[in-house]
Rosetta silent file (secondary structure, phi, psi, omega in degrees, C-alpha in Angstrom):
SEQUENCE: MALESTTFAGAIHEIGSTLGREPTPEQISRIELVLQSLATIADDGQVVADLGAGPVPIAAAITTEIERLPAKAPKSQSNAGYVKVQLGSSTGYRKAGDLVVMLSAALKASDDAALDRAIAGWPNPWHRNSINRTQQVVIEKRNPALAKQYKETVGK
SCORE:     score description
SCORE:     0.000 S_00000001
   1 L     0.000  118.481  177.780   99.162   53.559  110.552 S_00000001
   2 L   -74.782  152.625 -176.204   97.935   54.955  107.196 S_00000001
   3 L  -108.724   63.818 -175.602   94.636   53.653  105.867 S_00000001
   4 L   -62.006  -28.438 -176.071   95.574   53.002  102.221 S_00000001
   5 L   -94.472   -0.003 -178.916   92.800   50.451  101.666 S_00000001
   6 L   -79.190  138.485  178.759   89.988   52.540  103.193 S_00000001
   7 L  -100.342  125.359  179.272   87.385   53.942  100.788 S_00000001
   8 L  -113.075    2.904 -173.142   86.241   57.516  101.393 S_00000001
   9 H   -56.595  -44.077 -179.577   84.476   58.064   98.027 S_00000001
  10 H   -62.020  -44.330  179.536   80.946   57.829   99.450 S_00000001
  11 H   -66.421  -38.602  179.032   81.696   60.293  102.239 S_00000001
  12 H   -62.149  -46.743 -179.967   83.425   62.659   99.799 S_00000001
  13 H   -63.089  -44.742 -178.268   80.402   62.623   97.476 S_00000001
  14 H   -63.906  -46.252  179.978   77.928   63.055  100.357 S_00000001
  15 H   -67.586  -37.936  177.015   79.827   65.932  101.978 S_00000001
  16 H   -59.856  -43.824  178.333   80.353   67.526   98.567 S_00000001
  17 H   -63.859  -41.100  178.328   76.607   67.454   97.902 S_00000001
  18 H   -61.005  -36.789 -179.373   75.919   68.914  101.349 S_00000001
  19 L   -83.596   -0.531 -179.361   78.318   71.767  100.583 S_00000001
  20 L    81.848   16.055  177.973   76.686   72.403   97.196 S_00000001
  21 L  -110.451  147.062  176.057   79.656   71.017   95.266 S_00000001
  22 L  -119.541   83.913 -178.416   79.501   68.130   92.844 S_00000001
  23 L   -61.889  139.049  177.368   83.037   66.705   92.760 S_00000001
  24 L   -72.750  163.350  176.839   83.885   64.894   89.539 S_00000001
  25 H   -56.586  -36.476  177.864   85.028   61.252   89.712 S_00000001
  26 H   -65.503  -41.738  178.831   88.598   62.448   89.088 S_00000001
  27 H   -65.994  -39.832  178.486   88.368   64.949   91.953 S_00000001
  28 H   -62.706  -43.484  179.731   86.907   62.282   94.251 S_00000001
  29 H   -62.533  -41.891 -179.526   89.775   59.920   93.359 S_00000001
  30 H   -64.732  -45.908  179.194   92.378   62.632   94.008 S_00000001
  31 H   -62.690  -42.171 -179.454   90.852   63.557   97.385 S_00000001
  32 H   -61.575  -42.281  178.147   90.565   59.889   98.305 S_00000001
  33 H   -62.171  -42.195  178.221   94.254   59.281   97.526 S_00000001
  34 H   -61.218  -48.173 -177.005   95.255   62.263   99.672 S_00000001
  35 H   -67.160  -37.702  179.495   93.090   61.099  102.568 S_00000001
  36 H   -62.478  -34.192 -179.817   94.221   57.483  102.317 S_00000001
  37 H   -80.495  -20.511 -175.718   97.834   58.578  102.721 S_00000001
  38 H  -107.329  -13.632 -174.843   97.071   60.956  105.621 S_00000001
  39 E   -80.291  140.390  175.684   94.327   59.131  107.544 S_00000001
  40 E  -141.307  171.427  175.013   95.092   57.254  110.752 S_00000001
  41 E  -103.644  121.243 -179.459   93.166   55.859  113.689 S_00000001
  42 L   -73.109  169.496 -179.763   93.534   57.984  116.798 S_00000001
  43 L   -57.452  -30.845 -179.467   93.913   56.517  120.302 S_00000001
  44 L   -85.354    4.405  177.377   90.176   56.975  120.881 S_00000001
  45 L    89.950   -1.188 -178.754   89.379   54.914  117.748 S_00000001
  46 L   -82.709  141.436  175.940   88.311   57.889  115.626 S_00000001
  47 E   -80.390  125.271 -178.742   89.566   58.142  112.024 S_00000001
  48 E  -130.243  162.693  175.798   91.556   61.368  111.680 S_00000001
  49 E  -136.894  141.144  179.009   93.727   62.999  109.024 S_00000001
  50 E  -104.276  105.519 -179.916   96.608   65.412  109.464 S_00000001
  51 L   -92.621   12.924  177.347   96.442   68.100  106.749 S_00000001
  52 L   119.319  -20.540 -178.482   99.353   69.996  108.257 S_00000001
  53 L  -113.214   22.855 -178.457   97.789   71.656  111.295 S_00000001
  54 L   101.874  163.663 -177.405   97.403   68.545  113.404 S_00000001
  55 E   -64.444  136.974  175.305   94.933   65.659  113.309 S_00000001
  56 E  -131.541  155.153  176.846   91.301   66.519  112.530 S_00000001
  57 E   -55.944  149.214 -174.811   88.268   64.232  112.175 S_00000001
  58 H   -59.228  -35.168  178.744   88.044   62.716  108.703 S_00000001
  59 H   -63.123  -38.769  177.841   84.796   64.604  107.925 S_00000001
  60 H   -67.871  -37.526  177.984   86.567   67.922  108.600 S_00000001
  61 H   -65.582  -41.570  178.127   89.484   66.842  106.382 S_00000001
  62 H   -62.950  -45.361  179.100   87.057   65.914  103.578 S_00000001
  63 H   -57.908  -45.283  179.342   85.290   69.275  103.966 S_00000001
  64 H   -60.121  -45.076 -179.195   88.630   71.105  103.759 S_00000001
  65 H   -66.469  -39.410  179.634   89.637   69.224  100.602 S_00000001
  66 H   -67.545  -38.919 -179.985   86.253   69.784   98.929 S_00000001
  67 H   -65.759  -18.686  176.681   86.321   73.509   99.720 S_00000001
  68 L   -77.673  -14.931 -179.966   89.623   73.713   97.805 S_00000001
  69 L   -73.015  150.034  175.303   87.818   72.638   94.609 S_00000001
  70 L   -62.699  139.790  179.316   86.655   75.356   92.169 S_00000001
  71 L   -73.868  143.048  174.191   83.030   76.283   92.785 S_00000001
  72 L   -96.016  147.766  176.673   80.478   75.400   90.137 S_00000001
  73 L   -65.187  141.378  178.873   77.795   77.894   89.226 S_00000001
  74 L   -58.547  136.489 -177.674   74.490   76.984   90.839 S_00000001
  75 L   -73.684  -31.709 -175.159   72.370   74.913   88.439 S_00000001
  76 L   -80.980  -13.273 -178.902   69.057   76.392   89.561 S_00000001
  77 L  -116.568  168.592  174.153   70.201   79.976   89.019 S_00000001
  78 L   -72.816  175.678 -179.037   71.802   81.799   86.137 S_00000001
  79 L   -82.825   17.923  179.097   75.560   82.243   86.184 S_00000001
  80 L   -58.328  129.917  179.535   75.138   85.766   87.560 S_00000001
  81 L    89.252   -6.529  178.644   77.968   86.505   89.953 S_00000001
  82 E  -119.809  150.147  179.636   80.111   83.674   88.587 S_00000001
  83 E  -124.432  134.782  177.453   82.776   83.735   85.900 S_00000001
  84 E   -74.899  127.272 -177.344   83.817   80.772   83.775 S_00000001
  85 E  -124.111  132.680  176.206   87.529   80.143   84.322 S_00000001
  86 E  -116.503  119.640  177.249   89.749   77.831   82.330 S_00000001
  87 E  -121.876  111.941 -176.667   93.037   76.828   83.928 S_00000001
  88 L    64.793 -126.856 -178.021   95.026   74.362   81.894 S_00000001
  89 L   -97.205    0.527 -178.880   92.679   71.644   80.727 S_00000001
  90 E  -105.591  149.638  179.546   90.045   72.147   83.439 S_00000001
  91 E  -127.169  137.858  177.940   87.120   74.545   83.393 S_00000001
  92 E  -152.945 -175.057  178.215   85.110   75.713   86.364 S_00000001
  93 E  -117.712  137.426  176.904   83.229   78.665   87.781 S_00000001
  94 E  -125.640  155.164  176.144   84.628   81.144   90.292 S_00000001
  95 E   -64.506  144.539 -171.395   82.949   84.040   92.048 S_00000001
  96 L   -56.285  -36.943 -177.539   83.366   87.242   90.045 S_00000001
  97 L   -89.219    8.257 -175.990   85.521   89.055   92.628 S_00000001
  98 L   -65.035  144.865 -179.328   87.791   86.063   93.221 S_00000001
  99 H   -60.022  -38.916  179.665   91.559   86.623   93.127 S_00000001
 100 H   -62.883  -39.514  179.139   92.026   83.836   90.543 S_00000001
 101 H   -64.620  -46.293 -179.461   89.514   85.550   88.224 S_00000001
 102 H   -64.699  -41.899  178.988   91.236   88.914   88.551 S_00000001
 103 H   -64.795  -42.823  178.703   94.680   87.381   88.045 S_00000001
 104 H   -61.232  -43.238  179.292   93.470   85.414   85.016 S_00000001
 105 H   -64.882  -40.814  179.256   91.966   88.570   83.457 S_00000001
 106 H   -65.591  -41.085  178.693   95.168   90.534   84.070 S_00000001
 107 H   -66.197  -39.526  178.308   97.307   87.805   82.497 S_00000001
 108 H   -63.551  -44.316  179.139   94.983   87.601   79.476 S_00000001
 109 H   -62.229  -41.060  178.362   95.137   91.372   78.988 S_00000001
 110 H   -64.389  -44.698  178.499   98.927   91.292   79.253 S_00000001
 111 H   -64.024  -40.177  178.704   99.171   88.418   76.745 S_00000001
 112 H   -63.131  -43.305  179.234   96.782   90.194   74.359 S_00000001
 113 H   -64.509  -40.772  178.923   98.825   93.403   74.495 S_00000001
 114 H   -64.448  -40.299  178.335  102.058   91.481   73.897 S_00000001
 115 H   -66.200  -40.957  177.761  100.527   89.697   70.884 S_00000001
 116 H   -61.300  -40.251  176.912   99.260   92.990   69.445 S_00000001
 117 H   -65.743  -39.413  179.935  102.789   94.447   69.744 S_00000001
 118 H   -66.170  -41.186  179.781  104.265   91.347   68.105 S_00000001
 119 H   -59.718  -39.320 -179.290  101.785   91.497   65.201 S_00000001
 120 H   -60.913  -26.859 -179.032  102.820   95.081   64.475 S_00000001
 121 H   -93.889   -3.843 -178.999  106.393   93.862   63.884 S_00000001
 122 L   -76.683  143.790  171.413  105.548   90.922   61.620 S_00000001
 123 L   -72.001  166.567  179.927  106.197   91.192   57.894 S_00000001
 124 L   -61.040  112.121 -176.938  103.196   90.754   55.589 S_00000001
 125 L   -74.641   -5.204  176.203  102.447   87.024   55.904 S_00000001
 126 L   -94.525  -11.083  179.859  100.623   87.032   52.527 S_00000001
 127 L   -68.068  140.931 -173.760  103.700   88.319   50.657 S_00000001
 128 L   -62.653  -22.577  179.304  105.266   85.577   48.521 S_00000001
 129 L   -89.670   -7.559 -178.420  108.662   85.988   50.234 S_00000001
 130 L  -141.531   39.114 -179.037  107.262   85.707   53.762 S_00000001
 131 L   -62.951  128.858  179.114  104.211   83.430   53.579 S_00000001
 132 L  -146.482  103.193 -174.982  103.236   82.299   57.073 S_00000001
 133 H   -64.713  -36.611  179.066   99.871   80.583   57.459 S_00000001
 134 H   -62.541  -46.284  179.138   99.902   80.730   61.258 S_00000001
 135 H   -65.795  -34.099  177.110  100.431   84.486   61.234 S_00000001
 136 H   -60.309  -46.271 -179.420   97.720   84.855   58.593 S_00000001
 137 H   -64.256  -44.461 -179.262   95.181   83.127   60.852 S_00000001
 138 H   -60.641  -46.000 -178.724   96.244   85.141   63.912 S_00000001
 139 H   -66.261  -41.557  178.689   95.970   88.440   62.037 S_00000001
 140 H   -60.445  -37.233 -179.599   92.606   87.510   60.485 S_00000001
 141 H   -77.611  -39.156 -172.897   91.182   86.721   63.943 S_00000001
 142 H   -91.556  -30.292 -175.167   92.708   89.634   65.872 S_00000001
 143 L  -147.398   77.139 -177.369   92.795   92.422   63.284 S_00000001
 144 H   -58.153  -33.260  179.318   90.620   91.803   60.193 S_00000001
 145 H   -64.478  -42.374  178.040   91.279   95.329   58.863 S_00000001
 146 H   -66.018  -39.646  177.942   95.038   94.723   58.852 S_00000001
 147 H   -60.954  -44.643  178.850   94.514   91.341   57.185 S_00000001
 148 H   -61.687  -42.437  179.271   92.456   93.009   54.446 S_00000001
 149 H   -62.401  -46.551  179.316   95.143   95.674   53.988 S_00000001
 150 H   -61.554  -41.759  179.972   97.926   93.066   53.717 S_00000001
 151 H   -64.498  -40.072  179.674   95.910   91.026   51.192 S_00000001
 152 H   -64.746  -35.341 -179.216   95.231   94.110   49.080 S_00000001
 153 H   -69.542  -23.712  178.336   98.938   94.996   48.948 S_00000001
 154 H  -103.477    2.240  175.428   99.788   91.586   47.438 S_00000001
 155 L    81.462   28.951  178.106   96.741   91.524   45.169 S_00000001
 156 L  -101.842    0.000    0.000   94.653   88.798   46.837 S_00000001
């Protein structure tokens, strides 16, 4: 029997604080929905949840779900050892040697190199026959010297 009407928000917040994490209200709601669909009452009366490896006490399931959240940089210390990571619309802090940080940096470097190659093939976006405001902004931000050169060739 799933426990869809059971509230775990208080326990999630308390365990999160104990672990040094401050789950957002959205994260608490997401964890609560997961636990409500997976939680049952065992034969001994204990509330358990099966996260895929068999039933575990609900506190252990909450701990597992909270540990999956991105770590926040400690508030009392500087961000030394942590890197700000933005994935989609969310932003968090990860430890500097974390695989996600390294993968994110590699993807950014790859995207930057691809954009630099693409810019080299663009026609002059300030020329009257190929005006392109988007390309003008991109070139001004990424390569101001090239932007100046293009503007000088069209007399701007």
